[in-house]
N, C-alpha and C positions, 0 to 999 in steps of 0.2 A: 665661834665659841670663845668664851673668855678663858684666860690662863689663870685658873683658880687653884692649881695644885702643882706640886713639883715632884720629880722622881729622879733619883740618882741612878745612873746606868754605868756599870763597870763594863766598858767596851775597850779592852786593853789595846787592841791593834787596829785603829782606823787604817784603811787602805786607800791608795790612790788608784782610781779606775781610769784607764785610757781606752776609749771606745772609738773604733773606726766605723763611721757610717757613711751613707751615700745620699746625696740629693741630686736634683736635676742638673746641677752644674759640675758635679764631680764628688770628690771625697770630703767628708767632714771628720774632724778629730775633736772628741769631747773629753774633758777632764771632769771627774766627779769624785767626791769623797764616797767611800764604800766601806763595807764590812758590817758585821753583825750589830755592834753597838750603834753604829751610825744609822742603820735602817730601823732599829728599835726606836731610837730617838726621833727620827723623822716622822714616824707615825704617831708617836706619843705627842709630839708638838702639834701635828695636824689636828689632833683630837682635843686640844686645849690644855695639855699639860706643859709644864716648863721643865725640859730635860736638863740635867746636870751630868755631863758625860766625862768620865775619868778614864784616861788612857795614856798611851805613849806617843811621842812624835819626835822624829829625828832625821838627820842627814839631808841629802839633796832632795829626796822625795818628800821629806817632811816640810822642807821650805816651800814646796809647791802646795802640799796638802793643807798646811796650817791655815792660810787665808780662806781656802774653800770651806773648811770646817767652821771657822769663826763667822763666816757669812750666813751660816745656818742658824735657825732659831735655837735658843738655849744657851747654856753656859758650858764652855769647853775647858776642862781642867786637865791640861796635857803636860805630862812629865817629859822634859827633854831627854833624849837618849843619844848616845854616841853612834848607835847603829841606825841605818836607814829605816824609814817606815816601809811597809810592804807595798808592792805595786802589782797590778795585773793589766794585761792588754787583751782586748777582745776585738774580733772582726765581725761586725754586724751588717756588712754591706750586702750580704745575701738574704737578709731577713731572719737569719738564725744567729745565735750568739756562739761564735767559734773561738775558743781560747787560743791565743797566739804566744803569750809569754807571761811568766810570773816570777816575782822575786819576793820572798818572805822577809820579814824583819830579822835582823841579826840578834845575836845573844845579848841579854840584858845583864847589867851589873847588879850586885846586891843593893847598892844605894838607890838605883833607879827603881827596883822592885819595892824597896821600903818606902820610897816617896809616893809611889802609886797607892800602896796600902794606906798610908796616912791620909792622902787626899780623899780616897774613897770613904774611909771611916768618917772623916769630918763632914763630907757632903751628905752622907747617909743619915747622920745624926740630925742634920738640919732639915732634910726633906721628909724623913720618916718612912721612906719607901726606897728599896734598893733592888735593882734588876741585875742579875749576874749573867754575863756573856762569856763565851770562850775566848782564850787567847789564840793568836795565829802567828806562828805554828803552835800546835796544841801543847807541846811540852815546855813552852816558854814560862808558864806558871803552873806549879804543881797543886795537887789537891789540898796540901797543907795551907797554902795561901788562902784558898776559899774557905776552908774550915775555920781558920783563925779570924778571917774577916767577918764571917757570919757570927761567930761566937762573941766578937767584940761589939757588934751593933745590936744584937737581939736583946740584951738586958736593958737597953734604953728604949725598947718598944718599937724598933724599926721592923717593918714588914719586909720580908725578903722573898723575891721570886727568882727562879732559876731557869735559864734556857741553856743547859750545859750537857756535854757528853762526858763519858767516863774517861779518866778516873776523877776528873774535877767534880762531877756530880756527887760521887761518894763523899768527897771532902765537904761539900756544901751541906748535904743533908745531915751529916754528923753534927754540924753547927746548929741546925734547927731552922727550917724554912717553911713558908706557907704554901707555896705553889711551885710545881715543877711542870715545865712543858718540854717534851722531847718527842722525837718521831719513833716509829716502831723499830727501826734498825738500831737506833741508839739504845732503846730499851733492851733489845736482844744483846747488845754489847755489855750492858750493865749486868745482866744475869748470866752472861756467857752461855746462852742457849736460845732456842727458838721461842718466839712469842706469836706463833701463827694460828693459834686457836684462842677462843675467848677464855678458856680455863688457864692456858699458859700465860696469856697477857695479864689476867687478874692476879695470878700467883706472883708474877714479876712486879706488878704494881704494889702488891702487899709488902714486898721487901722495901719499897720506898716509903710507903705509909707507916711501916713499923718504926721508922725514924722520926715520926711526928709530923710528916707532911700531910696537910689536910686535903689538898687538891692536886691531882695528877692529870695532865692533859696529854693524850697520845695522838699525834697526827699521823696519818697513814696515806700520804700522797693524794691520789684522786678519791680515795674512800673517805667517808665521814670520820671526823675525829671522835675518839672515845674519851669521856671525862669520868674520872673516879673521884668522888667527893665523899669522904667518910665511907659509909657502907653503901652509898648510892652509886649507880652507874648510869651515865647519860650518853646519848648519841648527839653529836653536834654536826648538823648537816648544813653545809653552805651551798650556794649555787655552783653548778659545775659548768665549766667552759672548756672549749676544745682548743683554742688558739691563744697562747700567751707564754709567759715565762714563770717558772716556779721559784727562781732565785729570789730570796728575800721574803717569800710568803710567810714562813714561820716566824721570821723576825717582825714582820708587819703585825702578825697576830699578837705577839708578845707586847709590842708597842701599844696596841689598842687596849689590851688587858691592863697594862700598867697605867695608862691614862685614866681609865675608869676607876681603878682601885685607888689611885692617888687622890681622887676627890671623894673617896669613901663610897663609891657606887656599888650597886648590887653585883654579886658574882655572876649572876645570870646575864646581866647586861654586859659585863666584861667579856664573857665568853662569846656572846652573840656578836658584839662589835669586833671581837678578835677574829672570828671566822669571816665576817664581812670584809675586814681589812686584808686578810689573806687573799680573798677572792678578788678584791679590787686591785691588789698588787699584781696578781696574775694577769689581769687584763691590761695593765699599764706597763708591760715589759719588765716587771720585777723591780728590785732595788728600792723597795720602800717608798714608791712614788705616788701612792694613793692619796686622794684628798678627802677631807672630812665629809663633804656633801655626798660624794659617791659611796663612802663607807656607810653612812647613815641610811642612804637609800637601799643599798644591798642588804643591810641588816634586817629589813622587813621580810626578806626571803630566806633568812636563816631559821632553822628549827632546832631547838634544844629539847630533846625528848628523853624522859626517864625510861630506862629499859630494864633495870634490876635494882635490888636493894630496898 
């Protein structure tokens, strides 16, 4: 696929992943860039988009992480920080992903936050499409950051997609965005109540749509995703597999959606490729590692069915 479109991705906290694996000769140690924004960008790039990722990078871990990021496709606009970038270690020698250790990024200064805001606005105005991802830790950037960011880019016609949890989601939707993708427990946190029936889920989604959001995608683990678009409700059914890793599936989905919308593709195609990207990620041990050919092949098995509205 040709790279005929660009998308800005606010991925505030790229992470350094250290994975312990095993081969026939003994142990292997693998270093990879990780985190929500990284995984969104990886799939967007695989499907032909040019990602422009805005985030923070700092400290000893940042010195290792930086070259790994710049080796990936796309443009990496990384604001230097005094604090270390986050890191996590997993032991995968048993065939399962077992967490061993984790260190999150330290506190940010006001100037560092202002620099990220400026970089993201400038990039979004150039690309015309912006994907919003969570910080890590979650309280590193407040809802006001996201509200101001969306409010500053929307008047210039920038399309905004959000893959956020509360309270950052509340800030973003106040600014005015086109699409929200969240899972069912994040939706429950948004409304501070259960969303375990179709009626409760629909009522919760209406609170998001009342802020002007056209499309809301709710992922539900192994169950088909539910899509609310205006007054219409759709079921998004992807192939179901029994052996794989869920880490990064939702981010892969968002990366595919962004790649299609960046080239002004149809929303149905965006959702179909998104579901296929999530399924491909599951098969390939997670972490946004699916390739374009696999995603396109799996998309033939995805069903988007209107169920109401």
